[in-house]
N, C-alpha and C positions, 0 to 999 in steps of 0.2 A: 387489557385482556387478562383473564385469570390464567396463571401459568401452573400447570401441573405436569408431572413427569413420571417416567419410569424411575423408581427409586434405585439407589445404588444396589439394593438387594438383588436386582435382576442381573447384575453384571457378572456375578460369579455363578453362572448357571451351567446346567448339564451340557456337556459338549462331548460326549464319549469319544474324545479324540484319541486316536492311537489304538482303537479296538478293532483292528483288522476288518474294516467294513468290506462288504461284498464288492462295491464298485470302486473302492480305492485299492485296486489290486497292485501287486508289485510294491506294496507299502514297505518302507524301510522297517527293519526289525527295531522295535522299540518297546521295551517292557513297560507295562502300566504302573509299575511300582512307583515311578516318579510322580505321576499325577500333576506335575508342576506346570505342564503346558496347558493345564486345563482349568485354570482358575481354581484348582483345588488347593487347599492349603496343606501345611506340612504334617509330618508324622509327630508322634509324641503328644503332648497336651492331653493328659488323661481325663482331667476332671474339671474343665472349664465350665462355669455355670452358663447355661444357655440364656440369652437375654432376648426377650421380645421387646424391642424398643417401642416407645410411644409411636403409634401409627403416624406416618407422614413426617416424622422428625428425622433429619439426617443424623447418622451416627457420627457426631462431630469429633468425638475423642479418638476412637481407635481407628486412626486413618487407614491403616492397611489391613485391618482385621478381616480374616477370612479370605484374604487374597494374597497371591504371591506378589512380592515386589518385583521390580523389573529384572532382578537376577534370579528369579525363581526361588528366592530365599524362603526357607520354611518359617514364615513369620510367626505362626502361632506357637511354634516350639518355645519361642522366647517368653511367651506369657507364662509358661509353666514354671519358669524359673523365678517368679515372684520378684518384681523389681521394687525398690524402695519408692515411696511416694514422690520423693524428690525427682527421680528419673521420669516418672510418668507425667508429672506436671510439666517438666521441662520440654516434653515432646511437643507441646502445643502452643508455640508462641503466636501462631496465626491460625485462623479458622481453617477448617477442612476445605472449604470452598476456595479460600485464597491459595492454599497449598496446591490444590488440583489445577490451578491455572497452568501449572507446569506439566500436567499430564498430557496424554495423547488424546486426539480426537479421531473419529472414524476416517476423516480425510487423510490423516497422517499415515494410516496403514492401508490406504487404497480402497476403503469402503465408500463408494460414491454413488452407486446406481440403485434404482428400484425397478421392479418389473411391472408393478401395477400402476393404474392411472388414477386411482381414487385419491381424494383429498385426505391428507393426514389429519390426525387429531391427537389429543394428549390424554394420558392416563398414568396412574402410578402403579408400578409393580412394587408392592410394598416391601419395606424393610422387614415386614413380618414374613419369616421364612415359611409360615404355614399357608401363604398364598401361592406357593410354588411346590407342586408335588410331582415326583418322578417315579414311575413304575417301570422296572426293567421288563423287556420283552425277551423271553428265552429263545433258545435255538429252535424250539418246536412252535414258535409264534404265539405262545400263550403269555398273557400279561401277568407278572408276578403280583400276588396279593397275599397279605397276611390275614388269613381268615380261620385258622385252626391252631389253638394253643395246646391241643392234647399231645401227650407223649406216647409214641408207639409202645404197645404192651410188649414186654420182653421178659421172659422167664429169668434171663440172666441178670437183670438189673437188681442191684441191692435195694433194700427198702428205703423209703424217703428219709428214714431216721438218720441215715449216714450224714445228712447235711446239718443236723442239729445236735448230734451226740457229743461232739467235741466243743469245749469252751473256746472263747476267743484266745485266751492265754495259751491253751494247748495247741491251737492252730499256729499261733506265732512261734512257739518252740519247735513244732514239727517243720515249719517252713524254714526256720534257721538251720535245723538239722539237715533238711533236704538240700539246701543250697550251701552246705558247709560253712555257715556263717558263725558257728560257735565251736568251742573246743570239744563239746560233748561228742561221744561216739554213739550215744543212744538217748532216747527220751522214754521215760516210763510213765504210763498213765494208769492211775488206780481205777479199778472197776468198782464203782459204788453200786449197791444192789446187784451183786454178782449173779448173773444167770448165763447160761450158754448162749442164749439169743443176744443178750447185751454184749457179750464178748465178741460174737460174730460181727455185730454191727460196727463195733470199734475197729476190728481188723479191716473190715470192708472200707470204712470211712478213711482210714489212714492210707490204704493202698490206692483207693480211687482218687482221693484228693491230693495225695503227695506222691506222684509217680517216682519210682526210684527207691522208695523205702520198703523194707520187709518188716513183718511183725512176728512176735512170738508171745506166748502167755507164760508168765513166771509167778511162782508163789514166793512171797517175801513176808516172813513173820505172820503167816496165816492169812495174809491179804493177797488178792489176785491183782496182778499188774499186766497190762499189755505193753510190751517193750518194742519200740520202733528203732530200726537201725538200717544202715546201708547194706544192701545185698552183698557187695564185695568191694567196698571202698569207691574211690573216685571213678575208676574205669567203668564200673557197672553203671554209675550215674551218667557218665558221658554217653554210654551206649543207649540207655533208656531215654535220654533227652534228645537223641538225634531224630530227625524227621522220619527216617526209615524204620525206626524201631521203637516208637514210644509205647510204653505200657503194654508190652507184648503179653505179659503174663495174665492180663485180665480181660482180654478181648475175645468174645465168643467166636468160634470159627465159622458158625453158620451165618454170621451177620456181615453185611458189606462193610469194608474198612472205613468208609467215609459217611459221616452224618451230614446230610444236606439240610439246610433250613432257610427260611425266609427271614431276612433281617429288615426290620422297620426302624429307621433312625431319624432323629430330628436334629438339625443344626450341627452335624458332625460329618466329616468326609469319611470315605470308606476305610482308608488306612488308619485314621484316628480310631475308628470304631473297632477295627481288628486289634489295634494295640491295647485298647481298653479290655476287650474280651480276653486277650491272651494274658493280660495282667491278672484278671480275676481267676482265670483257669490255671494260672501258673504254668503256662506253656510258651513255646516260642511262636512268634507271629507267623513264621513260615509254614506252619502246618495248616494254615487257612488258604483256601483258593476261591477265586471269584471270576466272573466273566468280564467285569468292567468296573471302573471306579465311579462312584456317584458323588455328586457335589455336596458341599457343606451347607450352603445357605438355602436349604430346602428340606422338605420331608421326602425321604426316598425309601423305596422298597425294592430289595434285590435278593438274589439267591447267593448263598455262601456254602462252601463245603469245608469240613474240618476232619482231620485224620484221627480216628480212634478216640473221639470224645463222645460220650453217650448223650442221647437226646435228653435223658433225665438230668444230667449235669448242666446242659445248656439251658433247659427250661428253668432250672433253679435260678439262673441269672436274672430272670424276669422279676424276681423278688428284690434284687439288690441294685439294679441299674436304672438310672434316670434316662429318659430320652431314647431308650432302645426297647424293642420288643422282638423276641425270637419265637418262631412258630413254624407250622407246616413241616415238621421233621420227617425225614425218611432216611433209611440206610441204603447206600449204594456202593457199587464196586469202584467207581472212579471219582477223581476230584473234578473241579470245574477248570476250564481253560480260558485264558484271556481271549476276548474277541469272539467267543462262541455265541454271543447274544445277537438278536436280530435288530436291536435298537432300544428305544425307550419311549414310554407313553407319558406325556406331560399334561398336567391339569394346572392351569395358570389363571390367576385373577388379576385383571388390570382394574384398579379402583378409580373412582372419581373421574370417569371418562367424560370428555367434552363432545365427542362425536355424536351426531344425530343417529337415529336408528338406521336411516338410509346409508349413511357413511359406513357404519359398522358392518351392515349387511354386505355392502360392496367390497369392503376390505377383506372380510372373511371369505366371501365367495372367491375372491381373487387368490387368496392363500390356498384355498381348497383346489381350485381349477388350474392355476398356473404355478403357484409355489413361491419360492423366494430364492435369491442368489445365495449360493452355498459358501458365502465368505467365511473365512476364519474369524471368529468373534474377537472382541477387544481383549478378553482375558488371555488370549494367546500371546499378547505383546507386552504385558507388564503394566504397572500402574504409576511408575514414577518417571522422572525426567530422562532416564536412560532406558530406552526400549530394549527388550531382549533381542530384537532382530539386529540391532547395531553390534551387539556383542557377537552374535552369530556371524555377521558379515566379517568382522575382524578375525574370527577363528578361520573362516574360509580363505581369507587373504593371507593367513599365516602371520598376521601382525600381532605378535604376542604381547608386546609392550602395551599396545592399545587395548587388548583384551583386559589386561591387568588394570589399566587406568579406568576403563569404562566401569568395571565392577567396583573398584575401590575409591574412585575420586568423589569429592563432595558433590552433592547434587541438590537442586532445589526440589521442593515438593514434600509429599507426605512420607515421613519416616520417623522411626523411633529415636528417642533422644540419644541413647547410647550408640546407635549406628552413626548418628551425626557426629558424635565425639570421636568415634573410631575413624571416620573418614577425615576429620580435621587433623587428627594425629598423623594419619598416613600422608596427607598433603604436606604437612609441616616437616616430618622427619624421614619419610620413606623407610621407616624401620618397622618391619612386619611384627616383630615381637612387641614393640611398644604399642602399635595399633591394636594388636590382639588383646593386650591387657585391658583395653577400654570396653571389651565385649563381655558381658556377663554370660552370654551364650555363644558357644564356639561352633555350634552345628549349622549355622546359617552359611550361605555360600561365601560371604565375605570372610567369615571365621575360618572356613576350610581353606580358602585360597591363601590367607595370611599364614596359616599353619604350614601349608605347602612351601610358601616362600621362605619361612624360617628354616624349614628342613632342607630345601634344595638350593636356596640362594637365589638372588635376583637374576643371575645369569641363566637360570634354568626354569623359566616361567612355564614351559610346556609340562614338565613333571609336576610343578607346583599346582598347576591347574588340574592335572590328572588326579589329584587327591579328591576333588569334588566327585560325588557319585556319577557314574556314567550317564544315567538317564537325565540328570540335571544338566550335564554338559551338552548332551545331544539336544536338549530342549532349545538351546540358543540357536543352533543351526536350523532346526525345524522351524523356529520362529522366523528366521530369514527366508526360508522357502515359502512360508505362508504369506509373508509380506510381498514377495515377488508375485505369488499366485493371485492374491487379492488385486494387486495393481493391474496384472495382465487381463484378468477377467473383466474388470471395469472397462479396460480398453477394448476388449473383444465385443462387449455389449454396446459400447459407444459406437464402434465402427460398423458392426454388422447387425445390431438389434437382436431380437429374440427368435430368430429362425436359423436353422442349420444352413451353412453355406459350403460350397466346395472348398476342400482344404481343412475343414474342421476335423477333429479326431473323435472316433467312437470306439468303444471296446467290443471286441469279438472274443468272448471268454476273458482271458487275462491279457490279450494282445490288443494294442491300439492300432487302428487302421484309419486311413483317410477317407473322407466322404468324397466320392467322385461326382462330377457334374451330373451324370445321368441318374445317380442314386439319391440326389438331394431329397426327392419327395418321399423316400422310404423312411426318413428319419424325422424326429422332432427335436426341439431344443433340449428336451429332457434326456436325450441320448448322448448329448455332446459332453466330452470331458476335456480338461486342460491339464497339462503336466506341471507337477512341482519340479523345479529344475534338478537335473542329476545326470549321471553318465549313462543311465540305462533307459532313457525315455526318448521319444521323438517329439518334435514340435509341430504345430499346425503348418499347413502349406499355404499360408496367406500372410498378410503383412504383420500379423501378431507375432509370427516367428522372429521377424526382425526386431520387434519391440522387446522380446525377451533378451535377444542378443545385446541390444543397446543398453537395457537396464543393467545387465550383468557387467557389460564393459565399463559403464559409468561407475560401477562399484569395484573396478579393477579385478574382475573375475573373468575367467575364460570359460564360456559356455560349452566349448568343445572338450574341456578337460576338467571335469568336476571330481576327479579323483584327488584325494589329498595325500600328502606324504605320510600323514598319520592316518592309519586305516579307519579308525573310528570316525573320522571327520570326512570320509569320502561319501558323497551323496549319490545314491542310485536313482533317486527320483520316484515319482508315483503319479497316478492319474486320479483326478477328482472330478465328479460331475459338477457342472456349473450351475444347474438349477435343480433344486430339490422340491418335490411335491409331497407335503406331509400326507400321511394316511389317517383315516379315522377322525377327520376334522369335524368337530361340532362346537356350537357356541350358544350362549344365551346372554341377554342383557338383563340384569336384575337390579331392583331398587333396594336401598338399605339406608338406615339412619345412623347406626352405630358403627364407626370405623373399626372398632375392636372385635366385632363379631365375625367368626369364621363364616365363609360363604359356601363351604361344602364340608362333607364328612370325610374324615380320614379312615383308613382300615381299622385303626384302634377305636375310633368313635363307633364304627359299625360293630366291632366285637363287643363293645360295652353297651350295645343296644341303644345308642343315642339316636333320637329321631333326626332326620335330615332337616336343615334349616328351612323355614317357611318364609317366603318373600312377600312383602307388601306390594300392592300394585303401584303405590306412590312412595317416594322416599326422598330424603334430602340429597342422596347421592345415587349415581348409577355406576354399576360395575360391569365389565365384560368378562364373563367366565368362558375360557376356551379350553378345548381338549384336542390334542393332536399327537400322532406318533411320528418319530423321526428315526432314520437309520443311524448306525454308529457314525461317529466322526462328523456330526453336524451340530450346529449351535442353535439352541432354542432362542437365544437372544436375537439371532439374525432373522428368525421367523417373526418374532414380536416387532422387530424394527420395521419389517415390511408392512405390518398391520398399522402401526402408529405413524410410520414415516418420520421417526425421530432418531437423533443421534444417540446410540446406546453407550457412548463412552462415559466413564465416571466423571470426567471433566465437565462434559455437557450436562449430565444429569444433576451434578452437584450444583452447578450454576442455576439450572432451572428450579431445583428444589429450594435454593436459597431465595430466589425471586418469589417463589410460591409462598414460602413461609412469611416473607415480609408482608 
């Protein structure tokens, strides 16, 4: 039989997890800065080339690329630090498929049930990130599109010449002056072809491009110079660079303080993108705000707001950035808040499908009418032999030596060469400083923990672990909650099927209440929620309640006492719908011959006036193109799993791909 599969590219897909969804009320406070529970990869990595791999070929070398490893480690940061060839070669003693034998399958994390009765079929969700497009749905219900690159006309804006009037060398000198990187107290720029207009443009250029610098005009030996200097030394710079007071001197009072814009990006996650923008604009990343993080391995379109940076400056970035486009600019009074979005709209292509038209029809109608089980997707649990939920469980058990061992011990599976060496050193010597020396990059979770152990000693693992950013620490315990939830939902569906039963939970506003015998007919399975374990939730009033208790007891946890002596690790719990019915579902099966040809237009294609692709009635291959909208905190992979009825784990996909390639 011909084996095709969802490619690994699908595994890191949008799962707006943690974006305060409407139905997941009482959600624990978790800031989206971390993005790690989401299959999103790390911060940093300003200028990695984007690669569209050969269609259908698994990305055999960069085993963890674009995904968190099981410790939520910021994997891509490491790439930025440029390893020697030696290092990279050593990473791959075995093939990716062999390495992934140690990875997780859906079964390992409780994903076992389907809701539909159709026969599954196979298809490839390409490694080509252009087969996966995500458009944010704003709080007003509108889908974000990049369709206007014009800059709002503003009397206050300096002329376009401010971007070109300074040479690269002058910009370099001014940046060093701005950041106190040189001994100079000022930089003088000679005005060639002196006119008042020319001088004005240079003044404007320096002040708008290098916040914190003041300028004055000086005559020296009959020549005119513009001299840039710090307004009042370091204190003034500190004030100017704070989020509350950037560039106060130049922002028109009549204009809203925030420039909102639509960001179109390819193959970069949201935090990465913001780091790149802030680097080019020479500002701190914290002046940007957004409603939710979008995934890396995709083309995504979302709204961003930035404090006191003009649309003119932002639009100028379109000339110098690859894989980004900024547009739809407007000035507004307020920033954006995490969780304000209504969800995301997905356009996904599954290529080389084997299903008959009838099978596809049945699968898609089922997705539209019934939906899919709202499991936490595989990217919630990490990609290596130590799943994140195991670390979470050890934290909740207060077993700190185990937490340390799970994060640092050698493990089989896909990992970078220097991490392998660091783990070996740790196993051999238990010397944090020696293990740390094996890491060229210290910002990964392993590096942070080792730094903590060097600082606080092996007797104080709690403080050492505390060095890891809070969101990354919480990711582990949220992963454990998700693991319990997936298992319990599978059991609930196994025992009671797809209809509400007395004792199930539904939400009335933010409060969970029981379905009573006489009310059963007033509800559908789409109303039923189940709790993520915590001290502030109630459990169903049927045998699944006992199943929760048994599962936690087996893990040496007390379901009646989910408060932890360290407040950060106390779990309040939350409720999550068990079945999600996607909105705006549409699909078509198309024929094509060339696997490299995109099967739909992006916003940028439309802006450039590219005609949409024309499909032949016959072709070598068939593809299923599907569109659907999902609420926040749901996983598109789980919707795709329901259509194909295939295991979405990297382990399974890689093995299928390898078979298919042979």
